[in-house]
C-alpha positions in Angstrom: 7.2 14.1 22.4 6.0 14.1 18.8 7.8 11.8 16.3 9.6 13.2 13.2 8.1 12.5 9.8 9.6 12.7 6.4 7.6 15.5 4.8 7.7 13.7 1.4 4.8 12.2 -0.6 2.3 13.0 2.2 -1.0 12.9 0.4 -3.3 13.3 3.5 -1.8 16.5 4.8 -4.7 18.7 3.6 -7.7 16.3 3.9 -9.9 15.5 7.0 -9.9 11.8 6.2 -7.3 9.8 4.3 -9.6 6.9 3.6 -12.4 9.1 2.5 -10.0 10.8 0.1 -9.1 7.4 -1.4 -12.7 6.4 -1.8 -13.5 9.8 -3.3 -10.8 9.3 -5.9 -12.3 5.9 -6.9 -15.8 7.1 -7.3 -18.5 9.7 -6.3 -19.4 9.7 -2.6 -21.8 11.9 -0.7 -21.1 14.1 2.4 -22.8 11.4 4.5 -20.4 8.8 3.1 -17.5 11.1 4.0 -18.8 11.4 7.6 -19.1 7.6 7.9 -15.5 7.1 6.6 -14.0 9.8 8.7 -15.2 7.9 11.8 -12.5 5.3 11.1 -9.8 8.0 11.8 -11.2 9.3 15.1 -8.3 8.0 17.1 -5.0 8.7 15.4 -1.8 7.5 17.1 1.8 8.3 16.3 3.8 5.0 16.1 7.6 4.6 15.9 9.3 2.8 13.0 9.8 -0.9 13.7 6.6 -1.3 15.8 4.6 -4.5 15.2 0.9 -3.6 15.0 -0.3 -7.1 13.9 1.3 -10.4 14.8 1.0 -13.5 12.6 -1.3 -16.2 14.0 -2.2 -14.0 17.0 -5.8 -13.0 17.7 -6.8 -9.4 16.8 -10.0 -7.4 16.6 -8.5 -4.2 15.1 -7.9 -2.8 11.7 -5.8 0.3 11.0 -6.1 3.2 8.6 -2.7 4.7 7.6 -2.6 8.4 7.7 1.1 8.9 7.4 4.0 6.6 6.8 4.6 3.1 5.4 3.7 -0.3 6.9 5.0 -3.7 5.7 2.9 -6.9 6.0 4.8 -10.2 5.8 4.4 -13.9 6.5 6.9 -16.5 7.7 6.6 -20.0 6.3 7.2 -23.2 8.3 11.0 -23.0 7.6 11.2 -19.4 8.9 11.6 -17.7 5.5 9.9 -14.3 5.4 7.9 -13.0 2.5 6.6 -9.5 2.1 2.9 -9.8 1.2 2.0 -6.1 0.9 3.3 -2.6 1.6 0.7 -0.2 2.8 0.7 3.6 2.2 -1.5 6.5 3.4 -5.2 5.8 2.7 -4.7 2.0 3.0 -6.5 -0.2 5.6 -4.1 -2.7 7.2 -5.8 -6.0 8.3 -8.5 -6.2 5.7 -7.5 -9.8 4.6 -7.9 -11.0 8.2 -11.6 -10.0 8.2 -12.9 -13.6 8.0 -10.4 -14.8 10.7 -10.0 -14.4 14.4 -6.2 -14.4 14.1 -4.1 -12.4 11.7 -2.6 -14.4 8.8 0.4 -12.1 8.7 2.5 -9.7 10.7 2.5 -5.9 10.0 5.3 -3.7 11.1 5.8 0.1 10.6 8.6 0.7 8.1 8.7 4.4 9.1 7.3 6.6 11.8 3.6 6.5 11.2 0.3 8.0 12.1 -2.2 5.1 12.2 -5.9 5.1 13.2 -7.0 1.8 14.8 -10.7 0.9 14.7 -12.5 -2.3 15.9 -13.9 -4.9 13.5 -17.5 -4.0 14.4 -17.0 -0.4 13.2 -17.6 -1.8 9.7 -21.2 -2.5 10.6 -22.4 1.0 9.8 -20.5 1.1 6.5 -21.8 -2.3 5.3 -25.4 -1.9 6.6 -26.2 1.7 6.0 -24.6 2.3 2.6 -24.6 -0.3 -0.2 -22.4 2.1 -2.3 -19.7 2.3 0.3 -19.9 -1.4 0.9 -19.3 -1.9 -2.9 -16.5 0.6 -2.9 -14.9 -1.2 0.0 -15.0 -4.4 -2.0 -13.6 -2.5 -5.0 -10.6 -1.4 -3.0 -10.0 -4.9 -1.8 -10.2 -6.2 -5.4 -7.8 -3.6 -6.7 -5.3 -4.6 -4.0 -5.8 -8.3 -4.9 -5.1 -7.5 -8.6 -1.8 -5.7 -7.6 -0.8 -8.7 -5.5 -1.6 -11.1 -8.3 0.5 -9.1 -10.8 3.5 -9.2 -8.4 3.1 -13.0 -7.9 3.0 -13.5 -11.7 6.1 -11.4 -12.1 8.0 -13.4 -9.5 7.4 -16.7 -11.2 8.1 -15.6 -14.8 10.8 -12.9 -14.9 14.4 -12.0 -14.0 15.2 -10.0 -10.9 15.7 -6.7 -12.7 12.3 -7.0 -14.4 10.7 -7.9 -11.0 12.3 -4.9 -9.3 11.3 -2.5 -12.0 7.7 -3.7 -11.9 7.7 -3.4 -8.1 8.9 0.2 -8.4 6.3 1.0 -11.0 3.6 -0.5 -8.7 4.8 1.4 -5.7 4.9 4.7 -7.6 1.4 4.2 -9.1 -0.1 3.5 -5.6 1.5 6.7 -4.2 0.5 8.8 -7.2 -3.1 7.7 -7.0 -3.3 9.5 -3.6 -0.9 12.3 -4.5 -1.3 13.7 -8.0 1.6 16.1 -7.5 4.1 13.3 -8.0 5.8 13.5 -11.4 8.6 11.1 -12.1 10.1 10.3 -8.7 9.2 9.1 -5.2 10.7 8.6 -1.8 11.2 5.0 -0.9 12.1 4.3 2.8 12.3 0.5 2.4 15.6 -1.2 3.0 17.1 -3.7 0.6 16.1 -6.6 2.7 12.5 -5.7 2.6 12.5 -5.1 -1.1 14.2 -8.4 -1.6 11.6 -10.2 0.5 8.9 -8.5 -1.7 10.4 -9.6 -5.0 12.0 -12.9 -4.0 15.8 -12.1 -4.1 18.5 -11.5 -1.6 19.3 -8.0 -0.3 22.8 -8.1 -2.0 21.1 -8.9 -5.3 18.7 -6.0 -4.8 21.7 -3.6 -4.8 23.1 -5.2 -8.0 19.6 -5.1 -9.6 19.2 -1.3 -8.9 22.5 -0.8 -10.6 21.5 -2.8 -13.6 18.2 -0.8 -14.0 20.3 2.4 -13.8 22.7 1.1 -16.4 19.7 0.4 -18.7 18.6 4.0 -18.4 15.3 3.1 -16.8 15.8 4.7 -13.3 18.0 6.9 -11.2 18.5 6.3 -7.5 19.8 8.7 -5.0 19.7 7.4 -1.4 16.0 6.9 -0.7 14.8 8.6 -3.9 13.9 6.7 -7.1 13.3 8.5 -10.3 12.0 7.0 -13.6 14.2 8.2 -16.4 11.8 6.8 -19.0 8.4 5.8 -17.6 7.0 4.5 -20.9 10.0 2.3 -21.6 9.9 0.9 -18.0 6.2 0.1 -18.5 6.9 -1.7 -21.8 9.9 -3.5 -20.4 7.8 -5.0 -17.6 4.3 -5.2 -19.1 3.1 -3.1 -16.1 -0.6 -2.4 -15.8 -1.7 0.4 -13.4 -4.6 -1.2 -11.5 -5.8 2.2 -10.3 -6.5 3.3 -13.9 -9.8 2.5 -15.7 -11.6 1.3 -12.6 -15.2 0.6 -13.4 -17.6 1.7 -10.7 -20.7 1.9 -12.8 -22.0 -1.3 -11.2 -22.1 0.4 -7.8 -25.5 1.6 -6.3 -26.0 5.4 -6.7 -24.4 7.7 -4.1 
């Protein structure tokens, strides 16, 4: 039986390949490039929310392209404290940071019902060998994601909880909007308060209070799983947010 999916913020509904669409939005790619990228999504699978697709410190030889839904990657430290490392959306590849390792450095769990496309590590051979441009774009995507993570780490060490949360919401919205230009000022956020807290370094109870504070400040409105930015520019100025998907320079890449 097919799973039910929230038909909200689904950027890959009308494209043949979600990852190809993401690369296309970053820079010019050829039809042959599109064909190579589409191969990563040859085997889509519907996965229920709460399913672990990668397990920390366990061997794995697969990566996953997300076609629908959200996936959360996290790490437990030696004391058992869990920290959310990244939240993946349609068009993202889960497992890229494990590429140099035999075992996954983190666990990845579906936060919603998902459609994911597993592919083996050696499938990257064609992309890296045949097309220098796609190889460079793959590196570009990884560097953008690293910059986003670095921004969040910097916020966690130098700001109050309401600033961190606002910045996290801006990051999440910008990532979704990059793949779905129909988004305007609101987005659907299926994450629970515990997950958000583990992403910004506060307790789940404090997340609730922090949402209320941002609403009191006139920066956001929240209705169940929907978040709306009341004043985007003020929120950006308040947090010092930089959209890492804007002004990406791909001029250094080999020609398509």
